DRENMIMAR-431886 format. One line per 2 residues: their letters; for each residue y, z, x of N, C-alpha, C, O, CB. Coordinates in steps of 0.05 Angstrom, whole numbers, plus 5000, padded with zeros to 4 digits. Atoms other than C-alpha are relative to their C-alpha. Glycine has a CB too. Layout:
REM residues N
A> Y:Z:X:Y:Z:X:Y:Z:X:Y:Z:X:Y:Z:X ~ ...
This chain:
REM residues 227
MG> 5015:5003:4975:5612:0943:5623:5017:4987:5020:5007:4970:5036:4975:4984:4995 ~ 4982:5012:4980:5671:0924:5664:5015:4976:4990:5010:4968:4967:4985:4991:5025
EN> 4982:5022:5008:5721:0867:5662:4986:4973:5001:4969:4969:5019:5025:4999:5018 ~ 5009:5028:4999:5703:0795:5646:5022:4982:5008:5044:4984:4997:4989:4991:4972
LP> 4980:5019:4991:5741:0741:5682:4989:4971:4999:4964:4967:4999:5009:5008:5029 ~ 5010:5028:5003:5738:0665:5676:4982:4992:5023:4984:5002:5045:5024:4981:4998
GG> 5018:5010:4980:5684:0628:5713:4971:5005:4992:4965:5018:4972:5006:5012:5028 ~ 5028:4994:5005:5608:0629:5717:4985:4977:4987:4998:4956:4981:4998:5025:4983
PK> 5017:5021:5010:5551:0588:5688:5010:4989:4973:5017:5005:4955:4972:5010:4997 ~ 4995:5015:5024:5567:0536:5634:5024:5012:4986:5024:5015:4961:4976:5000:4981
GA> 4976:4990:5012:5637:0564:5623:4999:5029:4992:5018:5039:4979:5007:4982:4978 ~ 5002:4972:5007:5613:0635:5615:5020:5016:5018:5028:5006:5038:4971:5010:5003
RL> 4981:4983:4984:5658:0692:5640:4985:5014:5022:4964:5025:5017:5014:5020:4982 ~ 5011:4985:4978:5644:0721:5708:5004:5030:4995:5026:5039:4989:5013:4992:5026
RY> 4999:4972:5006:5627:0795:5698:5003:5017:5024:4992:5011:5046:4975:5007:4984 ~ 4995:4981:4979:5649:0853:5740:4992:5027:4991:4995:5034:4967:5030:5000:5009
DS> 5008:4974:5008:5621:0923:5740:5024:5019:5001:5047:5010:5006:4978:5011:5019 ~ 4977:4981:5003:5663:0987:5734:5015:5005:5026:5037:5015:5026:4989:5027:4990
LG> 4986:4997:4973:5678:0986:5809:5013:4975:5009:5021:4972:5032:4980:5009:5021 ~ 4987:5026:4994:5705:0915:5806:4982:4981:5017:4993:4962:5029:5026:5006:5014
RP> 5017:5017:4985:5644:0884:5839:4988:4978:4982:4981:4985:4959:4978:5017:5014 ~ 5011:5021:5018:5619:0817:5812:4971:5005:4994:4956:5014:5012:5003:4972:5013
VQ> 5028:4996:5007:5554:0822:5774:4984:4975:5008:4992:4953:5002:4996:5005:4970 ~ 5017:5021:4989:5499:0780:5807:4986:4985:4977:4978:4997:4957:4979:5013:5019
TL> 5015:5016:5019:5468:0723:5768:4974:4989:5013:4975:4975:5034:5017:4976:4989 ~ 5025:5008:4989:5394:0711:5781:4986:4980:4982:4989:4981:4957:4983:5024:5004
RV> 5012:5021:5016:5353:0652:5758:4971:5008:4992:4956:5020:5008:4999:4973:5016 ~ 5026:4994:5010:5290:0660:5716:4989:4975:4987:5001:4963:4969:5001:5023:4979
KM> 5013:5024:5012:5242:0602:5700:4981:5011:4979:4963:5026:4985:4985:4983:5022 ~ 5017:4993:5023:5210:0611:5632:4990:4976:4987:5004:4957:4981:5015:5017:4980
VL> 5014:5023:5012:5159:0564:5602:4989:5008:4973:4979:5030:4970:4978:4990:5017 ~ 5010:4996:5027:5140:0557:5528:4975:4983:4997:4976:4958:4999:5022:4993:4978
LG> 5025:5014:5002:5067:0539:5517:4987:5005:4973:4991:5026:4961:4981:5009:5022 ~ 5013:4998:5026:5026:0526:5454:4995:4973:4988:5006:4953:4997:5016:5017:4981
AS> 5007:5025:5015:4998:0475:5406:5025:4987:4988:5046:5000:4985:4979:5007:4978 ~ 4978:5014:5012:5043:0422:5375:5005:5012:4972:4986:5018:4957:4994:4969:4998
GV> 4994:4990:5027:5079:0448:5313:5002:5029:4996:5007:5037:4974:4981:4990:4983 ~ 4999:4971:5002:5078:0522:5328:5029:5011:5000:5034:5034:4995:4983:5014:5022
GK> 4973:4992:5000:5154:0524:5335:5012:5006:5027:5031:5021:5029:5003:5024:4983 ~ 4990:4994:4973:5166:0524:5410:5029:4990:5002:5046:5005:5012:4982:4985:5022
SS> 4972:5011:4998:5228:0479:5405:5019:5015:4982:5043:5018:4989:5001:4970:4993 ~ 4982:4985:5017:5255:0518:5347:5006:5028:5011:5028:5038:5008:4987:5003:4972
LA> 4995:4976:4986:5247:0583:5386:5021:4996:5022:5039:5012:5025:4975:5011:5013 ~ 4982:5007:4978:5282:0550:5445:5028:4998:4989:5047:5008:5001:4992:4975:5014
QR> 4974:5003:5013:5340:0531:5399:5012:5026:4992:5036:5030:4994:4997:4982:4975 ~ 4991:4974:5008:5344:0602:5372:5009:5015:5026:5030:5029:5025:4978:5016:4985
FV> 4993:4986:4976:5346:0629:5443:5028:4991:5010:5043:5008:5019:4980:4995:5021 ~ 4976:5011:4987:5403:0583:5464:5023:4999:4980:5045:5005:4988:4994:4972:5010
KD> 4978:5004:5019:5444:0569:5401:4999:5018:4975:5018:5017:4959:4998:4971:4990 ~ 5003:4983:5023:5419:0620:5351:5002:4985:4974:5016:4994:4956:5019:5023:5001
EF> 5000:5016:5024:5408:0566:5300:4972:4988:4996:4956:4985:5015:5021:4978:5002 ~ 5026:5012:5005:5348:0534:5266:5005:4971:4991:5023:4966:4975:4985:5017:4978
RD> 4999:5027:5011:5338:0460:5256:4973:4987:5004:4958:4995:5022:5021:4983:5014 ~ 5025:5013:4998:5279:0415:5244:4999:4983:5026:5018:4970:5032:4995:4982:4975
TT> 5003:5015:4974:5253:0385:5309:4977:4980:4999:4957:4985:4984:4997:5020:5023 ~ 5022:5018:4997:5210:0326:5327:4982:5010:5023:4992:5025:5040:5010:4972:5005
PT> 5017:4991:4978:5150:0336:5374:5013:4994:5027:5024:4972:5032:4973:4987:4999 ~ 4988:5003:4973:5173:0346:5446:4983:4979:5016:4958:4979:5015:5001:5028:5015
VG> 5013:5020:4983:5157:0288:5493:5001:5010:5029:5023:5012:5040:5013:4972:4997 ~ 5001:4989:4972:5135:0315:5561:5009:5027:5001:4994:5046:4998:5015:4983:5019
CA> 4988:4973:4999:5182:0373:5567:5030:4998:4996:5043:4979:5005:4994:5014:5027 ~ 4971:4998:5004:5252:0394:5545:5010:5023:5016:4995:5042:5021:5007:5003:4970
YL> 4989:4980:4982:5298:0436:5588:5026:5010:4988:5044:4995:4981:5005:4988:5029 ~ 4976:4987:5010:5350:0487:5564:5007:5023:5018:4990:5032:5034:4997:5009:4971
TQ> 4993:4977:4986:5388:0544:5595:5015:5021:4982:5028:5014:4963:5018:4993:5024 ~ 4987:4979:5016:5412:0611:5569:5006:5024:5018:4988:5032:5034:4983:5009:4975
LV> 4992:4978:4983:5450:0668:5603:4996:5026:4984:5005:5028:4962:5030:4996:5009 ~ 5006:4974:5013:5427:0739:5587:5012:5021:5018:5007:5022:5042:4969:5004:4997
HL> 4987:4978:4985:5469:0799:5608:4984:5026:4997:4980:5036:4975:5029:5004:4991 ~ 5011:4973:4999:5434:0863:5629:5022:5019:5010:5044:5010:5015:4974:5000:5017
RY> 4979:4980:4993:5470:0926:5650:5012:4994:5028:5036:4995:5031:4989:5029:5000 ~ 4990:5003:4973:5475:0911:5725:4996:4972:5011:5002:4967:5035:4987:5020:5018
VS> 5006:5027:4990:5455:0838:5730:5001:4980:4976:4997:4988:4953:4973:4999:5014 ~ 5004:5021:5020:5457:0772:5692:4976:4983:5008:4972:4978:5031:5026:4983:4997
LR> 5022:5017:4996:5396:0728:5684:5004:4973:4988:5009:4972:4964:4974:5012:4990 ~ 4997:5027:5010:5402:0653:5678:4972:4989:4994:4958:4981:5012:5016:4983:5020
FE> 5026:5010:5008:5340:0632:5638:5000:4969:5001:5017:4957:4988:4992:5009:4973 ~ 5003:5029:5000:5318:0561:5654:4974:4995:4984:4951:4999:4994:4998:4988:5030
IW> 5021:4999:5020:5274:0547:5593:4986:4972:4999:5000:4952:4994:5011:5007:4972 ~ 5015:5025:5000:5220:0493:5597:4982:5000:4975:4962:5014:4974:4984:4997:5024
DT> 5014:5003:5026:5196:0473:5527:4980:4977:5003:4987:4954:5002:5019:4996:4977 ~ 5020:5021:4995:5131:0437:5538:4988:4988:4975:4988:5000:4953:4978:5012:5017
AG> 5013:5014:5023:5096:0386:5493:4973:5012:4994:4959:5018:5013:4998:4970:5006 ~ 5025:4989:5007:5037:0411:5454:4978:4981:4995:4955:4988:4991:5003:5017:4977
QE> 5021:5020:5006:5002:0346:5441:4981:4996:5024:4988:4999:5047:5014:4972:4994 ~ 5022:5001:4981:4936:0336:5476:5005:4978:5022:4996:4981:5044:4973:4995:4986
KY> 4996:5022:4981:4959:0271:5510:5018:5009:5024:5019:4996:5045:5012:4976:4985 ~ 4982:4991:4978:5010:0310:5551:4988:5024:5015:5001:5035:5033:5028:5008:4988
HS> 5013:4976:4989:4962:0366:5570:4998:4999:5031:5003:5019:5044:4972:5004:4988 ~ 5005:5002:4971:4948:0340:5640:5025:5003:5017:5024:5010:5041:4988:4974:5007
IT> 4975:4998:4984:5022:0340:5661:5014:5027:4997:5032:5034:5012:5019:4977:4993 ~ 4986:4975:5005:5041:0407:5632:5000:5020:5023:5020:5033:5028:4988:5014:4977
PL> 4999:4982:4976:5020:0446:5695:5023:4995:5018:5031:5013:5032:4975:4999:5015 ~ 4978:5006:4982:5075:0411:5732:5025:5016:4992:5042:5022:5009:5007:4969:4999
YY> 4977:4987:5010:5125:0447:5688:4998:5031:5002:5017:5045:5007:5006:4992:4972 ~ 5002:4970:5000:5096:0519:5687:4992:5012:5026:4992:5037:5028:4981:5009:4979
RG> 5006:4987:4974:5076:0528:5759:5026:5013:5010:5047:5002:5009:4991:4979:5020 ~ 4977:4985:4988:5121:0581:5791:5017:5013:4978:5039:5022:4984:5017:4981:5016
AH> 4985:4987:5020:5144:0608:5724:5001:5030:5003:4981:5043:5011:4989:4993:4972 ~ 4998:4972:4999:5171:0678:5723:4991:5013:4974:4982:5036:4973:5030:5008:5006
AA> 5007:4992:5026:5157:0684:5648:4987:4978:4985:4996:4955:4987:5023:5011:4986 ~ 5014:5021:5016:5109:0647:5602:4996:5011:4972:4984:5033:4969:4973:4991:5014
LL> 5004:4992:5027:5110:0652:5526:4977:4982:4988:4979:4957:4986:5027:4998:4984 ~ 5022:5014:5013:5043:0633:5494:5003:5002:4970:4999:5024:4959:4973:5011:5009
IY> 4991:5000:5028:5062:0614:5423:4979:4989:4981:4967:4968:4986:5025:4985:4997 ~ 5017:5011:5020:5019:0606:5361:5013:5004:4973:5033:5018:4970:4973:5013:5001
DI> 4990:5000:5028:5032:0597:5286:4981:5020:4985:4957:5015:4983:5000:4971:4987 ~ 5017:4978:5013:5008:0660:5247:4986:4988:4976:4966:5000:4967:5017:5024:4991
SK> 5012:5012:5024:4991:0614:5188:4978:4979:5006:4967:4967:4988:5021:4987:4983 ~ 5020:5019:4992:4944:0569:5228:4982:5012:5023:4991:5014:5046:5014:4973:5009
RE> 5018:4987:4980:4884:0601:5263:4994:4982:5024:4990:4992:5046:4974:5008:4986 ~ 5008:5017:4977:4869:0540:5305:5021:5002:5022:5015:4997:5046:4996:4971:4991
TF> 4979:4998:4978:4936:0550:5341:4996:5025:5016:5003:5026:5040:5029:5001:4987 ~ 5005:4975:4986:4916:0621:5358:4977:4996:5021:4978:5005:5043:4993:5023:4979
IR> 5022:5007:4983:4851:0594:5388:5011:4983:5024:5005:4988:5047:4977:4984:4985 ~ 4988:5017:4979:4892:0542:5425:5016:5016:5020:5017:5009:5043:5017:4978:4986
AQ> 4983:4983:4982:4938:0595:5453:4982:5013:5021:4991:5016:5044:5015:5021:4985 ~ 5019:4988:4980:4877:0627:5486:4991:4980:5020:4986:4987:5043:4975:5011:4985
LW> 5007:5020:4980:4859:0561:5518:5023:4995:5019:5019:4990:5043:4992:4975:4985 ~ 4977:5003:4983:4930:0554:5544:5000:5023:5020:5008:5019:5044:5025:5000:4984
LK> 5001:4977:4981:4922:0624:5574:4981:4995:5023:4988:4999:5046:4991:5026:4985 ~ 5020:5007:4981:4859:0603:5610:5011:4980:5021:5007:4983:5045:4975:4990:4987
EL> 4989:5020:4983:4896:0542:5637:5022:5012:5017:5024:5005:5041:5010:4976:4984 ~ 4978:4989:4985:4957:0582:5657:4990:5017:5023:5002:5017:5044:5017:5017:4981
EK> 5012:4983:4980:4913:0631:5696:4991:4985:5025:4988:4997:5046:4977:5015:4988 ~ 5008:5016:4977:4893:0574:5742:5023:4992:5018:5019:4983:5040:4986:4975:4990
HY> 4977:5010:4985:4963:0560:5764:5021:5020:5007:5043:5012:5016:5011:4979:4985 ~ 4980:4981:4991:4998:0624:5775:4984:5023:5016:4960:5027:5012:5016:5012:4976
VP> 5012:4979:4985:4985:0682:5823:4997:5025:4981:5017:5035:4972:5017:5007:5025 ~ 5004:4978:5018:4954:0738:5780:5017:5024:5007:5019:5032:5030:4971:5008:4998
GF> 4984:4977:4995:5001:0796:5772:5029:4994:5007:5044:5013:5012:4989:5016:5021 ~ 4972:5006:4992:5066:0759:5787:5014:4981:4979:5033:4967:4987:5000:4987:5027
TV> 4985:5014:5021:5086:0726:5721:4997:5018:4974:4976:5027:4967:4988:4970:4995 ~ 5001:4987:5025:5105:0761:5656:4991:4981:4978:5004:4961:4973:5027:5012:4993
VW> 5012:5017:5021:5062:0732:5601:5002:5013:4972:4994:5036:4969:4971:4993:5006 ~ 4995:4988:5026:5080:0743:5528:4986:4983:4979:4990:4959:4977:5031:5001:4994
LV> 5012:5013:5022:5038:0726:5468:5019:5002:4976:5028:5024:4968:4972:5013:4993 ~ 4980:5000:5022:5083:0705:5410:4988:4987:4975:4981:4963:4974:5025:4984:5009
GN> 5009:5011:5026:5060:0697:5338:5025:4992:4984:5039:5008:4974:4983:5021:4984 ~ 4976:5011:5013:5114:0652:5307:4994:4994:4971:4971:4994:4961:5011:4975:5015
KG> 5001:5006:5029:5129:0634:5235:4993:5024:4983:4978:5022:4964:4980:4977:4994 ~ 5004:4976:5014:5130:0705:5211:5009:4997:4970:5001:5012:4953:5015:5022:5013
DL> 4991:5005:5028:5166:0677:5148:4977:4989:4983:4980:4988:4959:5025:4980:5000 ~ 5023:5009:5015:5098:0649:5128:4979:5021:4997:4955:5015:4996:4988:4976:5012
AL> 5019:4978:5001:5066:0717:5123:4981:4999:4977:4958:5008:4979:5015:5026:4999 ~ 5018:5004:5023:5038:0701:5054:4977:4982:5004:4957:4983:4990:5016:4990:4976
NR> 5021:5018:4993:4997:0647:5085:4986:5007:5027:4974:4990:5040:5010:4972:5002 ~ 5010:4991:4974:4976:0688:5145:4971:4995:5004:4954:5001:4986:5006:5030:5004
QV> 5029:5002:4993:4911:0670:5179:4993:5016:5025:4969:5019:5032:4992:4970:5004 ~ 5005:4983:4976:4920:0713:5242:5015:5026:4995:5040:5026:4992:5010:4986:5026
SV> 4989:4974:5005:4932:0787:5231:5017:5010:5025:5012:5001:5047:4979:5019:4993 ~ 4986:4987:4979:4981:0828:5272:4981:5013:5020:4984:5012:5044:5020:5021:4989
QE> 5020:4985:4984:4922:0869:5296:4984:4982:5018:4977:4990:5041:4982:5016:4982 ~ 5014:5019:4983:4886:0807:5322:5018:4991:5024:5008:4988:5046:4991:4976:4984
GQ> 4981:5008:4978:4947:0786:5362:5004:5022:5019:5003:5018:5043:5027:4992:4988 ~ 4996:4977:4982:4959:0855:5389:4975:5007:5016:4976:5014:5039:5007:5025:4983
SL> 5027:4995:4986:4884:0863:5406:4997:4980:5024:4989:4988:5046:4976:4997:4980 ~ 5001:5020:4978:4885:0798:5446:5018:5007:5023:5011:5004:5046:5006:4972:4989
AN> 4979:4993:4979:4947:0819:5483:4990:5024:5017:4992:5024:5041:5028:5006:4987 ~ 5010:4976:4985:4917:0887:5500:4977:4993:5018:4976:5002:5040:4992:5022:4980
DR> 5022:5006:4985:4853:0857:5523:5006:4983:5025:4992:4986:5046:4980:4985:4984 ~ 4994:5017:4978:4885:0806:5569:5025:5008:5016:5035:4993:5033:5004:4972:4989
GL> 4978:4990:4984:4943:0848:5595:5026:4986:4994:5043:4983:5012:4995:4998:5028 ~ 4976:5014:5007:4997:0811:5557:5019:5017:4983:5011:5038:4973:4994:4975:4984
FF> 4981:4987:5020:5059:0833:5518:4997:4983:4974:4988:4960:4975:5031:5000:5011 ~ 5005:5013:5026:5060:0815:5444:5024:5005:4981:5034:5028:4979:4973:5011:4987
TE> 4979:4999:5020:5113:0800:5391:4995:4980:4979:4985:4958:4985:5028:4996:5012 ~ 4999:5020:5020:5115:0766:5324:5029:4993:4994:5047:5010:4993:4985:5008:4975
TS> 4973:5009:5004:5177:0724:5309:5000:4980:4976:4980:4972:4965:5011:4987:5026 ~ 4995:5022:5019:5207:0675:5259:5023:4984:5010:5046:4993:5009:5004:5010:4972
AL> 4977:5018:4991:5248:0618:5288:5017:4992:4976:5041:4988:4979:4989:4975:5016 ~ 4985:5008:5023:5267:0600:5218:5021:5021:4992:5045:5014:4988:4980:4995:4977
SG> 4981:4979:5007:5299:0667:5200:5015:5012:5024:5036:5024:5021:4984:5022:4985 ~ 4988:4987:4976:5314:0689:5271:4989:5027:5005:4996:5040:5025:5030:5002:4997
DQ> 5011:4973:4997:5274:0753:5262:4986:5003:5026:4968:4988:5033:4980:5005:4978 ~ 5012:4991:4975:5257:0786:5328:5004:4980:5024:4994:4985:5046:4971:5005:4996
VN> 4997:5021:4978:5278:0723:5369:5018:5011:5022:5010:5010:5045:5011:4974:4988 ~ 4982:4991:4979:5338:0753:5405:4988:5024:5014:4991:5027:5038:5027:5007:4988
SL> 5012:4976:4987:5302:0819:5417:4977:4992:5018:4972:5005:5038:4989:5020:4979 ~ 5022:5010:4983:5243:0780:5445:5012:4990:5027:5002:4997:5049:4985:4976:4986
LM> 4988:5010:4975:5288:0746:5497:5010:5023:5017:5007:5023:5041:5024:4981:4993 ~ 4990:4976:4986:5321:0812:5515:4977:5016:5012:4978:5025:5035:5018:5018:4981
DV> 5022:4985:4989:5254:0846:5523:4987:4985:5024:4980:4997:5044:4978:5004:4977 ~ 5010:5016:4978:5229:0788:5568:5019:5005:5024:5010:5009:5046:4999:4970:4992
AH> 4980:4997:4978:5293:0794:5609:4997:5027:5014:4998:5029:5038:5029:4996:4989 ~ 5002:4974:4988:5285:0869:5619:4973:5002:5015:4973:5014:5037:5003:5022:4978
RV> 5025:4998:4986:5212:0863:5637:4999:4984:5026:4989:4993:5046:4976:4992:4982 ~ 4998:5016:4976:5224:0807:5687:5015:5014:5021:5006:5016:5044:5012:4973:4996
YE> 4983:4986:4980:5280:0846:5721:4988:5026:5009:4990:5032:5033:5027:5005:4988 ~ 5013:4974:4992:5243:0912:5720:4977:4996:5019:4973:5012:5038:4991:5015:4976
CI> 5022:5006:4983:5183:0879:5752:5009:4991:5029:4997:4997:5050:4982:4979:4987 ~ 4991:5011:4974:5223:0845:5806:5019:5019:5014:5017:5024:5038:5013:4972:4995
GE> 4979:4984:4986:5282:0890:5820:5013:4984:5021:5021:4961:5016:4987:5026:5012 ~ 4988:5013:4978:5311:0872:5886:4981:4995:5023:4989:4992:5046:5023:5015:5010
QQ> 5019:5004:4978:5247:0863:5924:5002:4973:5013:5010:4953:5000:4972:5003:4990 ~ 4999:5025:4984:5243:0810:5977:4981:4979:4988:4958:4985:4981:4993:5006:5030
GG> 5016:5021:5011:5219:0744:5951:4998:5000:4970:4982:4986:4958:4972:5002:5011 ~ 4999:4998:5029:5236:0761:5879:5016:4977:4988:5014:4954:4996:5010:5026:4992
LS> 4982:5020:5013:5287:0726:5835:5022:4991:5020:5033:5008:5034:5013:5011:4974 ~ 4979:5011:4984:5335:0681:5871:5026:5000:4986:5027:4999:4961:4993:4972:5010
EW> 4974:5000:5013:5409:0682:5859:5008:4972:4992:5004:4953:5007:5021:5011:5018 ~ 4990:5026:5010:5439:0627:5817:5029:4996:5008:5046:5014:5005:4998:4998:4969
QE> 4972:5007:4994:5501:0592:5842:5005:4972:4990:4988:4955:4992:5006:5002:5030 ~ 4994:5026:5011:5536:0534:5809:5001:4979:5024:5014:4984:5044:5027:5001:4984
TP> 5000:5021:4979:5524:0470:5850:5017:4976:4991:5014:4965:4969:4969:4991:5006 ~ 4985:5025:5006:5574:0414:5853:4982:4977:4994:4960:4974:5005:5018:4993:5024
LD> 5016:5022:5008:5549:0351:5821:4993:4981:5023:4972:4969:5024:5014:4984:4978 ~ 5005:5018:4976:5556:0313:5887:4976:5010:5017:4961:4995:5029:5026:4999:5018
DL> 5021:4988:4984:5508:0362:5920:4972:4995:4987:4952:4993:5001:5004:5029:5004 ~ 5025:5004:5014:5454:0351:5867:4986:4975:5008:4962:4974:5006:5003:5001:4971
QH> 5011:5025:4993:5444:0280:5890:4983:5002:5026:4966:4985:5031:5022:4980:5003 ~ 5012:4998:4973:5421:0304:5959:4982:5025:5001:4972:5032:5023:5022:5001:5022
RD> 5013:4974:4999:5385:0369:5939:4970:4996:4995:4962:4981:4977:5013:5020:4981 ~ 5030:4998:5005:5309:0381:5943:4995:5023:4981:5000:5046:4989:4983:5003:5026
TS> 5004:4980:5020:5292:0419:5880:4972:5011:4998:4966:5026:4980:5008:4990:4973 ~ 5028:4992:5002:5218:0429:5895:4996:5030:5004:4976:5040:4994:4984:4986:5019
SL> 5004:4971:4993:5228:0501:5919:5019:5019:4984:5024:5041:4992:5004:5005:5029 ~ 4981:4983:5014:5276:0526:5865:4987:5024:4988:5000:5045:4985:5012:4984:4978
FA> 5013:4979:5016:5224:0570:5830:4978:5013:5016:4965:5000:5032:4989:4989:4973 ~ 5023:4986:4988:5176:0623:5854:4990:5021:4981:5006:5034:4967:5008:5012:5027
SC> 5012:4979:5018:5128:0669:5817:5008:5027:5009:5014:5031:5033:4969:4998:5000 ~ 4989:4975:4991:5149:0740:5815:4990:5024:4986:4987:5045:4999:5028:4999:4997
CR> 5003:4976:5015:5131:0788:5761:4972:5007:4993:4955:4990:4991:5015:4998:4977 ~ 5026:4992:5006:5071:0830:5744:4995:4999:4969:5014:5002:4954:4996:5028:5010
VG> 5007:5000:5028:5034:0824:5678:4993:5028:4992:4983:5044:5007:4977:4981:4995 ~ 5007:4975:5012:5028:0883:5632:5022:5021:5002:5042:5017:5016:4975:5011:5014
P> 4979:4980:5003:5069:0946:5617:5007:5012:5027:5025:5029:5028:4992:5022:4981
């Protein structure tokens, strides 16, 4: 896909297309929502480092980034891993407002987390403009299929009814995790394209500039829900 030269986000190589033009890097805000213990932080670690490790409950929100290369563009995912505990519920909207993608995650071996995901969806719908955020229902912990309490059909049915995308994953084994991130990337970019007011371009900012920068307008909603 063209030549790679030094430079770019987090030491990544700057990519050029077949005509020698630099490939644009666009920023995507993605938020992970769901009850405590469903594996949000483990999925985030898989997205970024392709590794699994036991995690402690997230306090408030954790922030990670990952660069995804598509054919004609790169997307810099800014991943907000929110806390699932009830005591943090009131502050969570501060993190997912303006998200381009939202993953609603539940544990397939715990039905209460599936119910909780539906409550998160209702909450999410209060804070984004309908039709301008890609929302994905994710049944995690596929490695616990022998203890399954939520069937694939139930997950797919909920997604179909609410206009969501649906995938089952396993952060432990890595099954379907990378393909999920790529599918989200393609959907976000296909929904936005190059339309005005869509994804903004990411540019590396000198550390000195960050001290004086207003970050309140970094993110804007963009993508439509559904196929």
